[in-house]
N, C-alpha and C positions, 0 to 999 in steps of 0.2 A: 503494499501500500504505498511504500514509502519513495524517496528515490535510495539509492546505493550513496551509501557514504563519500565513494570514492567517485563520483561523476558529477559532472558538472550541472548547475540550476539553468534549462535551460528556457524559454520561451514555452515551449510544447509541453513544459512541465507544468508551467504555470497554468495551461488550459486541464490539461489530460491528469494531475495528480489525483488518487484518490487519498482520502480522507475520513477517517470515522467520525458518525456522530451519532446522538440522542444514545447512550451504551443504560441499556435499562437489565438491572440482577435480576433472575431469577428467583423466585420467593424464597426457595431452601438456600439460595447465596451460590451454588454451585457452578452455573451460568450465565452468561452474560449475551444478550443478542443487541443488535447495533447495527446501524444502519452506514453503506461506505457508500461515495458517489464522488465523481471529479468536482475538482474548484470548478472550475467553471462547463460550459456544457455545448460542443459543438451545436445542437439541433435545436431547436425549438423548443422542442417540450424536454426538459429535463428526465434525466436515467438515475437509479439506483437500484444496489440491492440490502437484503438483509445476510448479516451474516451473524456468527454462533464463534463462541470460546469458552472455554473450559476455566474456570477461572482456577485455578489447577496448576496452570499454565499446560497439562498433560495435550499432546496430538496440534498444540498451534491452534488459529482460526480458520476460518473453513467459511465458505462462501452457502447460504442458506435456501435463496430464494433465488430462481434464473426465469426473469421474465421480459427480458429485455424493455421493460420500462418501467416506471419511478413509483419501486417499493418503499415504504416509509414511516415510522411512528409506531415501532413495536413493541408492543405490550402484551407481560406475559398475564395468564390466566392465575387465580389465587392460588390454585394449587399446582400451577407451574406444568401443568398437560397441555396448555396451546397458549402459543401467540396470536394473537389480534393485531393488525396491520391496515394503512393507507396504502393503493392503490391503484394507478388506472391502465392496468395490464388490460382488461377487457374492452374499455373506452380509452386511448389517450387523451387526457385534460379531463376526462371524469372520476373523479377520485372513491373510491368506494370500500368499505369493508370488508377486510380478506380475512381468515380463519386458518391458521394451520396447525397442525400439531407440531407439537415441542420436538419431536423426535426424527421429524422430515416428512415426507412425502406432499400431493397437493393441494395447495390450497383451496380454499372453498372460497365461493364468493355470497358476502351476506346481504349487503345492502343494494337496493338499486334506486338512489336518490338523487332527481334533477339538480345540477350544480353540485353535486359532488357533498362527502361527508367530510368531516375534522373534528381534532377534537378527543380522540375517540378515547374510552374509559372503559373498565370492567367493574358491574355490578358486584360486590363484594360479596354473591353467594354466587357467583360464576355463571348465573343464568344467563342473564341478558349482557348489552354493553347500550353504553350511553354515545353518546356522538352530539355535533352540533353541525347544525340544517339551516340551510336559506328559509327566512319565516316565510317569506311573502310568498315563496314558491311553494311551501305545504299549503298556505291556503289557498292556492290555485291561481295567485294572480300572478298573471302575464307578463312578459317584459313591453314596456311604451312601445309603440308603434314610433317607426319614422328613423331619420339620423340627427336630430337635434340633441343635444345633450342636456339633459337635463338633473342640476346637483341634488334636488328634491329627489325625483323619482331614479337617482342609481343609488341610494341607500340600499344595503341588504345586508340587512340584522339579523343576526343567527339566535338559535333555541336550541334549548337542550332535546334530544330525541330520544327513544329509550324504543329497541330494537331485541327481541327473544334471541340466545343463542341458535336455537333449532329451528330462526328464519321467521317470517309472516310478518305482519302490518305495522310497520314504525309508527310509536307512541310520543304525541308529544310530552315533554314532563314538564317544562315553561324555562323562565318563568313566563307573566301572560304578556308582557308587553317590552318591548329594548331591544337591546345586543347583546349578547354573554363574551364575555372576552376570556373570563375564567371560571372554570366550576369544578366541585371535586365532592368525592362522595363519602359519609360518614361512616365509621367499620361498622355498623350495623344494617348499614345497606337503608335506614329509613329516610335521610335528608340528602339533600344536595343545596352546598354552597354553592352560590354563584354572583359573578363580580357583572353589573351590567350598566350601560352608559342607555341613552333615550337614542340613539344611534351606534352606526360603525362610525362614524366619521373621526378624526382624530381629535378633533378641534372640541368633539362634545364630552370629552375626559377631562376637562379642567377644572377639579372641584366640582365637578354633578356625577359621581361613581358610586353606584350602589350597591353593597354588601347585602345580598338575601340570604332567608336560610327556604328552601321551599321544602315542605312534605310531601315525598315519592308515591304516596298512594294517594291521597288527596288533592294534592298541586297548592292547595293554599301554600302561601309565600307570607314571610313576614321580613320586612327589612331590620335590618342588624346597624347599620350603621350608612351615613356620606364619607366617603373618601375622598382626597383628594388629587389622586392619581390612581390608574390602574395598577392595581400589584403586580408585584413579579412572581409571587412563591404565594397558592392557595391550598392549607393543608388543613384536617382535622386534626385535633388532638385523638390519640388510641381510643382515650375513653368518651369522646365526643360533644366535652364539658365546652372546649375553646378551639379557636380558629386560629393559625398561623399565618402569617402575610409576610412579606418585605415591603415595603414599601417605604413611600416618602413622608414625613410628617406633615407639610403644607408650612411650617414656621420658616421653614430654612430649603431652597434649593437642593442643597447637596448632603441635606439631612436624612439621607436613609435609613431605615431602624429594621430592626426586628419587633412586629408588633403581636400582641395576644390578643385576643379577643372571646369574651366569656359569652358564648352562644344562648344562654338563658337573660343574662339583663343587657348584652352591648358592652360592658366596663370594657375600656380599653389600658394597658398596659403597653411599655418599651421598655427592649432591653437594652441599656448601654453600651454603644459599640465601644465606649472608650477610644484606644488608640489605632483602631480599626474601621473599615467601611464595610458593611454584610453584602453579598453579595448573590446568598442563597441561603437557606435554611429549611431544615426535617427535623420533626421529632425523630428522635430512636426508640426502638424498642417498643418499649411499655409506657412511653412518656416521661420518664425520669428525666430525661435529657434531651438536649437540643443538639444538630451537628452544625456548624457553622459556616459555612466558606466566606473568608475577609478577605479585604485588601488592604494590603498594608505598603503604601507607594506600588511597585511594578512585581511585589511580591503577596500570592493567597494562599497564606494556611488557613486549615481546617482549625477551628475550636469546639472542645467540647464543654457544653455548657449544662454543670447540675441544676436541677430547676428549682430543689429544695436547698441548696446551699450557695445558690450563686455562685457559684467558683468556676472558673473557665480555666479549660486546659489545652494547652496547643498541643497538636500532633503534627511530629516530624515528618512531612510525609514528602517533603520534599528540602532540598536545601535552601539556605535564605538568597531569597533572589529568584526562584522558582516559580513559575505560574501555573495556573489550573483555568481554565478555562471552559467554561459552561457549568449546567450544573448537576447530581449527584443522583444516583438512586440506590438507596438500601433493600438488604434481604426481607422476608418478615419479620427476624427477629431481631435487625438491627446489625447485626453482629459481622455483616458483610456489606462495604459501599463501592460501586462500583460509579 
């Protein structure tokens, strides 16, 4: 996937060099699935593949899908037996949900949604998946005729939709209005937290971001907070009592914090970043600790925060000056991170 250490970096490598991304740890912590794609794309439609590797390092990384299309966003089922992913292999440009056995084989297409599916996630019981889809298309609204571009008619807000693993009619979960930027399942499968704005326009995300909780069974929704910006992370605590966000406080443009919100009351507290800036965060194991990727100049160390003592331990994964880009994924028990 990388260039030979003895070779010269060429313009061709700047286009064709393949790099991994979106690394996902299996629930048992033994394997990772990830996306491999060239830095740039020679064709109009991008192409990418899913790869697999054993965390123990035996056997090396291996290509897992062969579609000659764009396969991306691998997500392990809760039992680790299947992987859901997005692909336009059936129709280039139309991204749909596909499911494949984690041991290999042929993938099956699960969705057929006009304008495609995005942001897939497994329900905690492993019997269905959710994704975001075009709200207006689902409601039967057609594209406006003519060649004149009207900004208000070009809005394409997305809504959370659920589809059974065995296939069937997709059902809208919610919210009732607006555009969904992020969403997350509670561990008991009863609720979905969603970050929404009135539209999918970027100018609609300044001080007007709504954090709500949706009852999956009744579709009732409850607003928790209005946020200053769309957060980079949204995650439930294992016991379902809190939501973790990574967001700016709104008090200063550079003041990004790990924010914890009580689901019952909407009360907010923030973790003091000290001399670093948080870039990613996640609950670990039973929720007694947080794993936080921080930025300290050009160095990006990981820190483990004990939520009961508030003590922080820096994990020396890289020498000082080393840089980790992007987020991480953890095994179900929180003991393995990739």
